[in-house]
N, C-alpha and C positions, 0 to 999 in steps of 0.2 A: 888644679881644677877638680879632680876627684875628691880631694880633701874637703872642699866646700860642699860637694854634692852628696858625700857619703851619709851625713845625718838625714838629709832629705830622702835619700833612697831607702834608708832604714825605716823612716816614718811611713813611707808608702807600703813597704813590705809588711810591717806590723799591722797596718790597717787592712791590707789585702788578706792577711791570715785571719783577721777578725771577721771579715765579711764571709769568707769560706766557712769559718766555724759556725757563725750564726745561721748560715744557709743549711748547713748539715744538721743543726739542732732544731730546725723548723721554727726559727724565731718569728715573731710577729712582723707583719709588713712594715709597720711604723718603725720598729727597731732596725730592721734590715735597711730600709730607705735612709735612715739617719746615718748608718755606718757606711753605706755606698756613697752618700753625698760627701762625707768626710774623706773617703778614699779619693773621690774626684778632685776635691779641693787640694789634697796633698799632691796628687799627680800633676795638677795645674801649677802648683808652686815649684815642683821639681823641674817641669818643662820650662817655665819662665826663667828660672835660674840658669838652666842649661843654655838657653838662647842668649841670655845676658852675658854669658862668659865666652860666647863665640868671638873670633877675631873681628875687629871693626871693618876690615876690608872685605869681609864676607857679606856686609849689608849694603843695600842699594841706597842711593840718595833719592828718596822718594819724592821730595819737593822738586828737585831738578827734573826727575823723570816725568812727574805729573804736569810740570810746566811744558815740557816738550810735547806730551800727548795732547794737551789742550791747544798749544800754539799751532801745532801741525794738523789739528782737527782729526785726530784718531777717533775721539769721541768727546761729547760734551753733554752737559745736562739738557734734557729736552725742555722745550718751551722757554728757553733762557731769556728771550726778549720780553716775556711776560713775567719774569722773576724766577722761572724754573719750577720744576716739581721734583721733590726728593724721590730717589729710587727709580727714575726714568731717564734713559740716556738715548741720544741719537749718535749713530756712527757716521763719521765723515768718509770721504773717498778712500783714504788709506786704511782706516779701521774696517770699513766695509769689505774691502778687498782682502785684508788679512783674515777676517772672520770667515769669508767665503772659502778661502784657501784651506783654513783649518778644517772646515766641514768637508771640503772636497777630499782632503787626505783621509778624513774619518771614513767617508764612503768607500774610498778605494781600499783602505786598510781592513775594514770590517765587512761592509756589505758585499763588495766584490770578491775579496779574498776568501771570505767565509761562506759565500753564496747565501746571504741572509735576505729574507723577503722584506722589502721596504714598503711601508704603507704611509698614508697621509690622512689623518683623522681630523674631524672638526674640533675647534677649540671650545665651542659651546657645549656644555654637558648638562643634561637634565638632572634635577636633584636626586631622583631615586638611585642613579648610578653611583653618585658620590656618598649617598647615605649607606649603600651597601659596602662600599670600600672603606667606610669609617671616617671619611674626610669631613662630613657635615657635623658629626658629633665631637671629633677629637682634634681637628686641625685648628687649634685656637691658642691664643696667648691672653694673659690678663693685661688690661689697659687702664690707665687713669688719665683724667683730663684736667687742665687748668680751668678752675671753676669760672673764671671771667673771660679768658681769651679763647677757650675751647681747644688749645694746643694739646695734642695727645702724646703720651709717653708710655713705653712698655713698663709695666709695674715692677717686675723683678729687676730690670736694669737700673731703673731710677732709685729703687730702695737700696740696691747694692752700692751704687755710686755715693749715695747720701751717707750710708754707714761707713764706707771707707774714709770719707772726709771726716766724719765724727771720730773714728778711731785714731786718726793722725793727730787730733787735738786733745784726745782724752788722756788723763793722767792715771785714772784708776784702772789697775790691771784687771780687776774683776769685771768692770763694765766693758773693757776692750774684749775680754774673752767671751762675754755674753754676745756682743755684736758680731764677733768672728763666727760664733756658733750659728747666728741667724743667717749670715752670708753663706755658710756651709750648707745649711738646710734649704736654701732659696728655692730649689726646684721641687720641693716636697710640700710647700704650703698650699692650703686651700684658699679659695676666694675670701672667706671670712677671716682666716688667719692673716692674710696679707693686709686686709683692711685694718685689723687691730694693730699690726706692726706700723702702718703708716701713721696712725694716731699716736701710738706710743713714742715713736721717734720724731714726731712733728715734721714729717716730710712735706716740703712745699715745692711749687713749680720752680725749677732752677733758673729760668730766665726772667721771671717776674716776681717771685716770692709769694704768689697768690696761693690760696687754698686749692686742694685737689679733690676731685670727686672720688667716691669709693671705687675700688677696682671692679671692672666688669670683664666678663669673658668675651673676647673679640675673635670671631672666626676670620682666618686669614685669606679666605677665598673671596673673589669679587663676585657678588651676587647680581643676577639680572633676571628678567623674565623673557621667555621665548614666545614669540607671537604677540599680536596686538592686544589680545584680551587680558594678558597678565595672569592667565590661569596655570601656566606651566613654569614654575620656578626653575632656575638653572644657575650655573656658575661658569665663569671662565676657568678652564681646567688648571689645576694646581700641578699637574704632571702629565706627561704624554702616555704613561703606561696603560691607563685604563682602556684606551681605544684598542690596544693590541690584545688585551684579555677578551674584550667583547667580540672581537673579530676572530677569535681562536678557531671556531668551527670552519669558517671560510678559508682561513689560512691552512688548516689541516687538510681540507679538501684539495686546495691548490697544490699541496705537497704530496698528493696521492695517498693521503692517510698515514704517512710514515713519520715516526719519531726517530731521532730527535730532529728538530728544525728550529730556526730562530726567526723572529720578526724584529724590525727596527723602525724607528720613527724619529725624524728631526723636526722640531717645531718649537713655538713659543709657549711658555707656561706663565702663570700669573699667581703671585702671592701678595696680598695687601699688607706688607710689612708695616708694623706700627712705627718703628724707627729705623728706616733704611740708612745704611752707613757704609763706609769703607769702599766707596767707588763701585766697581763692578762686582764686588764680593757679595753684597747684600742688597738686592734690588727688587722691584715690584713686577717687572716683566723681564723674562730671561729666556734664552734659547737652550733647549735640552736636546741631547741625542741619547736615546735609550734603546737598549736591546733586551728582548725577552727570549731566552733560550729555553725551549720546552723539551724536557727530557724524561725518559722512563725513570721513576725513582729508584728502581732496582738495577739500573745500568748507568751509574754516574761515572763512567770512564770515557775520557775523550780520546778518540783515535789519533789525534794530532798532538797530544800532550808532549810527546818526545821532542817536538820542535822547540818547545820553550823550557824543557826540564833543566837545561844547563844554565839558564839565566840566573845571575846572582843579584838578588834584590834586597833592599833594606826592609825587613819585616819587623813590625812592632806588635808582637803577639799579645793576646789577653793575659797570658801567664807573666810575660815580662812587665806588663803595665802594673799588675797587682803585686809584683814583688820588687818594684822600684828599679828594675833593670832598664838599660837603654835598648833601643831598636838594634837588631843584629842583621848583618848581611848574611843571607842564606841562599843556598842553591834551591831553586823552586822544586825540583824533583825530590830533594830531601825533605822539604817542608810538607809535601803531600804524603810521602812515605811515612814520616814520623807523626802524621796526624795533626800537625800544626794548622794546615789547611785541610778542610773537611774532605774534599774529593778532587779528582783530577779535572773535572769539568770547570769547577770554580778556579782551580789552579791554572788551567789553560787560559781562562779569560783574564786572570791577574797578570799573567805573562804578556798577553796581547795588549792589554791596557798600558802596561809599562813601556812596551816597544813603541806604541803610538805616542805616548807623552814625550818620549825622547826624540822621536821623529819630528814632532812639531816644535821642538825648541826648549823643552824643560831640561834643566841640568840634572845629570844622574845623581849627583851628591845632594840634591835638594828635593828628591822624591822618595817617599816611603809609603808602605802599605800598613795601615793600623787596623788591627782586628777589634771588632766591637767586643766589649766585655759582656758577660752574661746578662747583667742588668740593663744593658743598652739595647739588646736585641729583642725584637718582637717575639712573643711566645711561639709563633709558628716558624720562625727562621732557624735554619740549621747552622749557618755560619755567615758572617758579614765582614767585609774588609773595605776600608776607605783608602783610596789613593789620596795622599796628602802632599801638598807642595809647601816648601819652606819659603816664606815671604817676610817682608818687613812687619807684617801683622802677626807673625808666628806661623805655625803649621795650620794650613787651612784645607778643608776637604774639597776636592775638585771632582772626584769620581767615586761613586758608591758601587760596590759589587757584592750583591747579596744572593744567597740561596734561600728563596722565599717559600720553599716547599710547595704545597698545592693550595695554599691559602686563597689566593685571588680567584682562581678558577672555581674553587668550591663555593666561595661566597656568592659570586654572580650566578652560579648554577642553582644554588638554593633560592636566591631571590627571584629568578626568572622561571625556575622549573625546567630549564633547558639543560640537558646533560652536556657538560663541556668535558668530554672524555675522548680518548683515542682507543681504538680497538687493536688488540695484538693477537694475531692468529697463533694458536699453540700447536707445537709439533705433535704433542700427545695430549689427550684429555687430562684435565687436572682437577683434583678435588680441593676446593678452597673453603675456608671458614668465612661465613657471611655474618655481618652485624647489621641489624635493621631495627628501626623503631617498630614496636608493636602497639598501635594505638587502641585504646578502648573507645570505640566509635560512639557507644551510648553515652559515656561520661562526657566526651568532647562535644557531642551534639547538644547535650543538656546545658553544658556550660557556655557554648559559643553560638548556639542557634544557627542562623543563616551563614555565619562566618566559619562554621565548622569545616566546610569544604576547603577553605584556604589553609587551615591548620593541617588537615589530612594530606593535602597536596604537598605542602612544605615538608612534612615528616617523611614522605615517600622518597624524596630526592636527596636526603641528607647522606653524606659520605661517612665512612667508618671513623675517620679522625674526629669529625664533629660529634658523632653519636657518642663516642667514648668520653669526650670532654663533657657533654651534657649528662651522661650517666653518672659521672663523678659528682656533678652538682646535685643531681637527683638523690644520690645516696647520702651526701653530706647535708644538704639543706631541705630535701624533700620536694624541691621544685626547680624549674629553670624557665627562662623566658626565650621566646622566639620573636623575630620581627619579619613580617612579610607584607608587601604592598602598603608600606607606611603604617602598619598597625602592629601593636605589641600584644602578645598573648602569654599568659602565665600558665604553665603546665605542671600539674602535680603528679605524685606517684600513682594515684588512682586513675589518671587519664592516659598514661603512657608507660610502657616498660621497654626493655631492650631484649631483643630476641637474637640468639646466636644459633646458627645451623650450618650444615655443610652442603655444598652444591658442586656438581660436576660441570666444568666449563670446557668448551672447545675454542671459544674466543674470549680473551680476557679484556675487560674494560679497565683502562688506566686513566687516573686523573694525573696529568703530567706535573712534575715539579718544575719550578722556574728559576733559572739563574738570571739575575738582572743586573747588568752593568748600566749605570746611569751617569751621564756626563754633563756637568755644568759648563757650557761652552764659554760663558763670560768669565768664570773663575779660571778656566784653563788659559784663556786669553790674557787675563791680568797676570797670571804666573809667568807666561811667556814674556810679557813686558818686563817684569822684574828680573828674570833670569837672563834676558838678552840685552839689558841696558848697560852701556859702558861709556867711559870718557877716554879720549885719546891720551896716551901717555905723553906728558909734557905740555898738554894743552887742555886745561880743565873746562874750557868753554866749548870744546868740540865733543859732542855726544853722538852716539849712534846705537842702533838696535841691530844685534847680530842674528836676526831671524834666519832660520834655515831657508835655503833657496826655494824649497817646496812650498813654504807658506808666506814668503816675502810678498808684500803688497804688489811690488813690481819686480820682475826678475832682473831687469836691466834698464839702465838709462843710456840715452844716446846724446853725447855732448860734442857739438862742434867746438873746436878750439877757440873760435871767435865768431863774430857775425859775418865774416867774409863769405860772400855769395858762392865762391868756388866750392865750399863745403856742402852746400845744400843738396845737390844731386845725390851725394853719398848718404846723407841723412835720410832722404826720402827713400832711397833704395833699401837701406837697412830696416827702416820702419815697416815698409811693405813686406819684406822678407820675414821679419819678426812676427808680424800678424799672421802670415801664411803658416808659420811653424807653431802657432798657438802660444807664443811667448809674450806675456804682458810686459809692456815697456813704457818708458816716459821720455819724451824728447825735451831737453832743456837747452834752448838756444838763446837764453837771455844774455844780457851784456856783462854779467859778473865774471870774475876771473875763474879759470878752470878749477883752482883749489877751492874757491868758495862754493862752486856748483857741486863739486864732489862732496863737500861737507853737508850741503843741503840734501842731497840724495841719501847720504849715509844716515842722516838724522831720521829719515822715515824708513830705513832698513832696506833700501834697494840693494840687491845682492851683488850685482856686477855693473860695471860702467864701460861703455865703448866711447873712445875719443877719436874724432876725425881731426887729423892735423895736416900739415903741409906735406908730410911724407905720403899720406893717403892720396893726395892730389898729384904729386910729382912722380911717384914711382909706379912702376908696373911690374908684376901685378899689384893692384891697389890693396894696401893693407891698412889696418887700424889697430889701436891698442885696446886691450881688454883688461880691466882692473878688478881685482877682488876686494870687496869692501872690508873684510876683517883684517887681512894682512896688508892691504894697500899696495900689494905687488902687482906688476903689470907684465903682460906678454904681448907680442905682436903677431897677428895672424891675418890671412887674407879676408877681405870684406865678405866674400861669398861664403866663407866657412863659419863666420861668427854666429849667425842665427842657429844653426844646427848645434854648434858648440855650447851655446847658452841653454838650448833646449835640453841637451844631455845633462848639463850641470844641474838644471832645475828639477829634472825628474830622477836625480841621483844615479843615473847610469854612468856618470863620470865624476871625478873629483878634481878639485883645483890642483892638488899635487900631481895628478896624472897630466893635466893640461900643461903645467910648468915643465914637465919632462918632454912634452911633444913640441913645444913652441919656444922660440927665443925670448929671453927676458928682455923687457923694454928698459933701455938705459937712458935714452933721450932722443929727441927729434933730430934728424940729420940735416933736414933742409928747412928753410924759414920762409921761403916764398916760391911761387911757381916759376920754374925755369923758362 
């Protein structure tokens, strides 16, 4: 295997060195982007080859799994009787229960254990909020349309697919190299360059062969207007995070003004994907669970990091990616100590995310954390890691964990002129260096007349980080632009300068940094499906999901051996006791054989099964069998004990191995009818 991968690893390493070299030499943005795109392409080729060399028994039978999911109504395409709508899904009874349980475990694991402040914000967001966050201007992809039918395609995906088809038929090595180069640079093309490439390679609509319209920029947010007059443009939120940033002041007050603290929100977000695909992986409406952990930028040490420091996790560092190496299992404490992970707060959340993913049913050997390379990270981010899950689609991102510095709070503070800061009392007075804009009020007044006040108010609330950034632009280009209240102003060197001075503080104002773990619940759910799907040995037709009891749609099934009425009082007694113990369960008293009914409940991932048989009726004290789904082994216990037993198994305070040690293994029924 390594012999095959060695040349690909070397190609990645060579290109990674070139990127570092160009960056060190201060190469042009175009040259650097070209080198980075080539590095990404080589990385992708290496990863694809690694996945193709994996043992075949390591891959799931996706067709069989998706048939089970659809047949048992875990989820299905929304509005299907009207033909369905791509990227929108409805969850059925078992899917809904599974999703709720995944979220319940999330609440317990993060909100309760970490004492996080949960809020619930509106999904409708006014345009100025998303203008400030950058979503209005940058949250877009290029799109082309079938000129006759109007069917839409994402431009880069369509061009890439077309070129790959052409290269497979092309005999000229020179032309193949040229097309490969275009594919490599795909992420860097402007709108006009894409349009020229569509003409050059004569790209047509794949389903009809019709001409295509030129590429246009398509914003991925769902636009609407708030109120009947249509005067307030807005959007369905593309993420849940903004609501937490906007409520920072209220949350800080609720927390008695103390840092650090965290806020969390679970809710739906919306992205109007041009070409939704891959089931729950790329959709237009999806559930997110996000945390914003606000922390003093000078105190990024988590007091509970030692709880996760000994975890050994598969880490795919930026350095490993650019040198062609594989992901390595590493102790989390060592990763933070060696600087692979930027700080222990980020390290703590990576550990907690890992424990959560394993708890809800992902396989340890199919979860890794991949660090963003320098070119992938926003300029304001300190460090970013994605939790990725290995699926039949390859490695997919399921959780993002980013140190976003003070960017979001600073942006909203500048736009609203509301200081989003925390106050930190100092033990002793402290002399600090202050950086402020010094406006030339006369020049600004002459240039902007009545709007000069807007500019002056904006400059007054800017933070040091932003001022230093604009000072650099002022020195290099002689000007910079600001945006406030939907208007853009160009400021030149004669209008504003930067003033530095010292000030004695008794209370320090801090713009907190933010650590943001962001969970895509649909993607986590899909990963659980793949990692939990199995077929019974020796019977390819019998499939089952090995969901952990904590998230299983039903914890237990209650199955009378037959429709004999003597069993019914025990069924009713158990059902009522289960409900009192808060154990979700399903009674199946249909006429099928007990084996067929076991198979039916296994297929939807029911964790345990109780069977009422003639020994239950005939013997005293009354007992019944309890079956474990994964091993299919059974024990026998008193009917009155079973609800508490299943409750303990479901909340992980007991294991099946412990149950087998305490109760006799069931070998077979001893009586066949009532004495």
